[in-house]
C-alpha positions as CSV (number, residue, x, y, z in Angstrom):
1,X,-32.6,-34.5,7.2
2,X,-33.1,-30.8,6.4
3,X,-35.9,-30.3,3.8
4,X,-35.5,-27.8,0.9
5,X,-38.4,-25.5,0.3
6,X,-38.5,-23.6,-2.9
7,X,-40.9,-20.6,-3.4
8,X,-40.6,-17.1,-4.7
9,X,-38.7,-14.7,-2.5
10,X,-40.4,-11.7,-1.1
11,X,-44.1,-12.8,-1.0
12,X,-45.8,-15.3,1.4
13,X,-48.1,-16.7,-1.4
14,X,-48.8,-20.4,-1.5
15,X,-45.4,-21.1,0.1
16,X,-46.6,-19.7,3.4
17,X,-49.0,-22.6,3.8
18,X,-46.0,-25.0,3.8
19,X,-43.9,-22.7,6.0
20,X,-46.5,-22.7,8.7
21,X,-46.6,-26.5,8.8
22,X,-42.8,-26.8,8.9
23,X,-42.4,-24.1,11.5
24,X,-45.3,-25.2,13.8
25,X,-44.0,-28.8,13.7
26,X,-40.3,-27.8,14.3
27,X,-39.2,-29.4,11.1
28,X,-35.7,-28.3,9.9
29,X,-35.8,-26.8,6.4
30,X,-34.0,-24.3,4.2
31,X,-36.0,-21.6,2.5
32,X,-33.8,-21.9,-0.5
33,X,-34.9,-19.0,-2.7
34,X,-34.4,-16.6,0.1
35,X,-30.8,-17.6,0.7
36,X,-28.0,-15.4,-0.7
37,X,-29.2,-12.4,-2.6
38,X,-32.7,-13.9,-3.0
39,X,-32.6,-13.5,-6.7
40,X,-35.5,-15.3,-8.4
41,X,-33.0,-16.7,-11.0
42,X,-31.9,-19.3,-8.4
43,X,-35.4,-20.6,-8.1
44,X,-36.0,-20.6,-11.9
45,X,-32.8,-22.4,-12.5
46,X,-33.5,-25.1,-9.9
47,X,-37.1,-25.5,-11.1
48,X,-35.9,-26.0,-14.7
49,X,-33.1,-28.4,-13.8
50,X,-33.4,-31.9,-15.3
51,X,-35.5,-34.1,-13.0
52,X,-37.5,-37.2,-13.7
53,X,-40.5,-35.6,-11.8
54,X,-40.1,-31.9,-12.3
55,X,-42.4,-29.3,-10.6
56,X,-44.7,-27.3,-12.8
57,X,-44.4,-24.3,-10.4
58,X,-43.4,-23.5,-6.9
59,X,-43.9,-24.2,-4.1
60,X,-42.1,-27.5,-4.1
61,X,-40.3,-29.5,-1.4
62,X,-37.2,-31.6,-1.8
63,X,-37.4,-34.4,0.7
64,X,-36.3,-38.0,1.0
65,X,-34.9,-37.9,-2.5
66,X,-38.3,-36.7,-3.9
67,X,-39.4,-33.4,-5.5
68,X,-42.9,-32.8,-4.2
69,X,-44.9,-30.0,-5.7
70,X,-48.4,-28.6,-5.3
71,X,-49.2,-27.2,-1.8
72,X,-51.8,-29.7,-0.9
73,X,-49.6,-32.6,-2.0
74,X,-46.6,-31.2,0.1
75,X,-48.9,-30.9,3.1
76,X,-50.3,-34.4,2.6
77,X,-46.7,-35.7,2.7
78,X,-45.8,-33.7,5.8
79,X,-49.0,-34.6,7.5
80,X,-48.4,-38.4,7.2
81,X,-44.6,-38.2,7.8
82,X,-44.7,-35.9,10.8
83,X,-48.1,-36.5,12.4
84,X,-49.7,-33.3,11.2
85,X,-52.9,-35.1,10.2
86,X,-55.0,-38.0,11.6
87,X,-53.3,-41.4,11.2
88,X,-56.2,-43.2,9.7
89,X,-57.0,-43.2,6.0
90,X,-60.4,-41.4,6.4
91,X,-58.8,-38.7,8.6
92,X,-55.9,-38.1,6.2
93,X,-58.3,-37.8,3.2
94,X,-60.6,-35.5,5.2
95,X,-57.7,-33.1,6.0
96,X,-56.6,-33.2,2.4
97,X,-60.1,-32.5,1.3
98,X,-60.2,-29.4,3.5
99,X,-56.8,-28.3,2.2
100,X,-58.0,-28.6,-1.4
101,X,-61.1,-26.5,-0.5
102,X,-58.9,-23.9,1.1
103,X,-56.8,-23.9,-2.1
104,X,-60.0,-23.3,-4.2
105,X,-60.8,-20.2,-2.1
106,X,-57.3,-18.9,-2.4
107,X,-57.6,-19.0,-6.2
108,X,-60.9,-17.2,-6.1
109,X,-59.4,-14.5,-3.8
110,X,-56.5,-14.0,-6.2
111,X,-58.8,-13.8,-9.2
112,X,-60.6,-10.9,-7.7
113,X,-57.7,-8.7,-8.6
114,X,-56.7,-10.7,-11.7
115,X,-60.0,-11.8,-13.2
116,X,-58.8,-11.8,-16.8
117,X,-55.2,-13.1,-16.8
118,X,-52.5,-13.5,-14.2
119,X,-49.9,-12.2,-16.8
120,X,-51.7,-8.8,-17.0
121,X,-51.3,-6.0,-14.6
122,X,-54.2,-5.2,-12.2
123,X,-54.5,-1.8,-13.8
124,X,-55.2,-3.5,-17.2
125,X,-58.3,-5.3,-15.8
126,X,-59.7,-2.9,-13.1
127,X,-63.2,-2.8,-14.6
128,X,-63.5,-6.6,-14.6
129,X,-62.0,-6.7,-11.1
130,X,-64.6,-4.4,-9.7
131,X,-67.4,-6.7,-11.0
132,X,-65.6,-9.8,-9.8
133,X,-65.0,-8.3,-6.4
134,X,-68.7,-7.6,-5.8
135,X,-69.6,-11.2,-6.5
136,X,-66.8,-12.5,-4.4
137,X,-67.7,-10.3,-1.4
138,X,-71.4,-10.9,-1.6
139,X,-71.6,-14.6,-2.7
140,X,-68.4,-16.5,-2.7
141,X,-66.8,-15.3,0.5
142,X,-69.8,-16.0,2.8
143,X,-70.4,-19.4,1.1
144,X,-66.9,-20.6,1.9
145,X,-66.8,-19.1,5.4
146,X,-70.2,-20.7,6.2
147,X,-68.8,-24.1,5.0
148,X,-65.8,-23.9,7.3
149,X,-68.0,-22.6,10.2
150,X,-70.3,-25.6,9.7
151,X,-67.3,-28.0,9.8
152,X,-66.0,-26.5,13.0
153,X,-69.4,-26.9,14.6
154,X,-68.9,-30.7,14.5
155,X,-65.6,-30.6,16.4
156,X,-64.1,-29.1,19.5
157,X,-62.0,-26.2,18.3
158,X,-60.1,-27.7,15.4
159,X,-61.1,-29.1,12.0
160,X,-60.8,-32.8,13.1
161,X,-61.8,-34.7,16.2
162,X,-58.1,-34.5,17.4
163,X,-57.3,-32.3,20.4
164,X,-54.4,-31.0,18.3
165,X,-54.2,-28.8,15.2
166,X,-53.7,-30.3,11.8
167,X,-52.0,-28.7,8.8
168,X,-55.4,-27.7,7.5
169,X,-56.0,-25.7,10.7
170,X,-52.8,-23.8,10.0
171,X,-53.8,-23.2,6.4
172,X,-57.3,-22.0,7.3
173,X,-55.6,-19.5,9.7
174,X,-53.5,-18.3,6.8
175,X,-56.5,-18.0,4.5
176,X,-58.4,-16.0,7.1
177,X,-55.3,-13.8,7.6
178,X,-55.2,-13.1,3.9
179,X,-58.9,-12.3,3.7
180,X,-58.7,-9.9,6.6
181,X,-55.8,-8.1,4.9
182,X,-57.4,-8.0,1.4
183,X,-61.0,-7.3,2.4
184,X,-60.9,-5.6,5.9
185,X,-64.3,-3.8,5.5
186,X,-66.2,-6.8,4.3
187,X,-64.7,-9.2,6.8
188,X,-65.4,-6.7,9.7
189,X,-69.1,-6.6,8.5
190,X,-69.6,-10.4,8.4
191,X,-67.3,-12.0,10.9
192,X,-69.9,-11.9,13.6
193,X,-71.6,-14.7,11.6
194,X,-68.6,-17.0,12.0
195,X,-67.5,-17.1,15.7
196,X,-65.9,-20.5,15.4
197,X,-63.7,-19.4,12.5
198,X,-62.7,-16.3,14.5
199,X,-61.8,-18.6,17.4
200,X,-59.7,-20.9,15.3
201,X,-57.9,-17.9,13.8
202,X,-57.1,-16.7,17.3
203,X,-56.0,-20.1,18.6
204,X,-53.5,-20.5,15.8
205,X,-52.2,-17.0,16.3
206,X,-51.5,-17.9,19.9
207,X,-49.9,-21.3,19.3
208,X,-46.6,-21.4,21.3
209,X,-45.0,-23.3,18.5
210,X,-45.4,-20.3,16.1
211,X,-44.5,-17.4,18.3
212,X,-40.8,-17.3,17.4
213,X,-41.7,-17.6,13.7
214,X,-44.4,-14.8,13.8
215,X,-41.8,-12.5,15.5
216,X,-39.1,-13.2,13.0
217,X,-38.4,-11.9,9.5
218,X,-39.1,-15.4,8.2
219,X,-42.8,-14.5,8.4
220,X,-43.3,-12.4,5.3
221,X,-46.0,-9.6,5.2
222,X,-48.8,-9.5,2.7
223,X,-48.5,-7.1,-0.2
224,X,-48.1,-8.5,-3.7
225,X,-49.1,-12.1,-4.2
226,X,-52.3,-14.0,-3.7
227,X,-53.9,-11.6,-1.2
228,X,-53.7,-7.9,-2.1
229,X,-55.6,-5.0,-0.7
230,X,-57.1,-2.6,-3.2
231,X,-59.6,-0.3,-1.3
232,X,-61.8,0.0,-4.4
233,X,-62.3,-3.8,-4.3
234,X,-63.4,-3.9,-0.7
235,X,-66.7,-2.9,0.8
236,X,-69.4,-3.9,3.2
């Protein structure tokens, strides 16, 4: 079976968390919205097609006759189906819990540059974004990073007792990559406090399973999307 992944073309966004799992596990999939001319109309038409269990928004995965949406839900499915998470119930719930915490931080990082409304341009909410950015850099960012550093201190390199990565490790890598892109000054100033996180980020970057993907045009660069770099929102 070849899975069908649907997400907006041109930005990594939330879809990248799913792509990393599919690519690292060697799971065959189609990145459907990027096929052909990559027009967003294809995604919109598919998303609005008549289904018994329609997605609210992308990303969503069509697999085994199901339409599975919400990033953490897709990864929960892939983790159980393809061994990308512990096999016991407690382990699966733990990795899902980590994924949901990562998702919370992704939302907060996004809301730095869109603190009022996602439907408004950044330029329409710059004053509010400056205030939000200061709180994010000084309070929220170190709080989340300290949490993940603490989790890693209980294990040996990865987020679980397994000697192998889970999908949450891949997602934490993507989160760190996004933060390093969006807030390079702040991350450079504080990363010495989180050596275990830095180590995990490097280990995922070096995974043999991902080298072909990282070198390909399937790996989309940051720019627009969840993680954006505005110099005025960054600082030490």
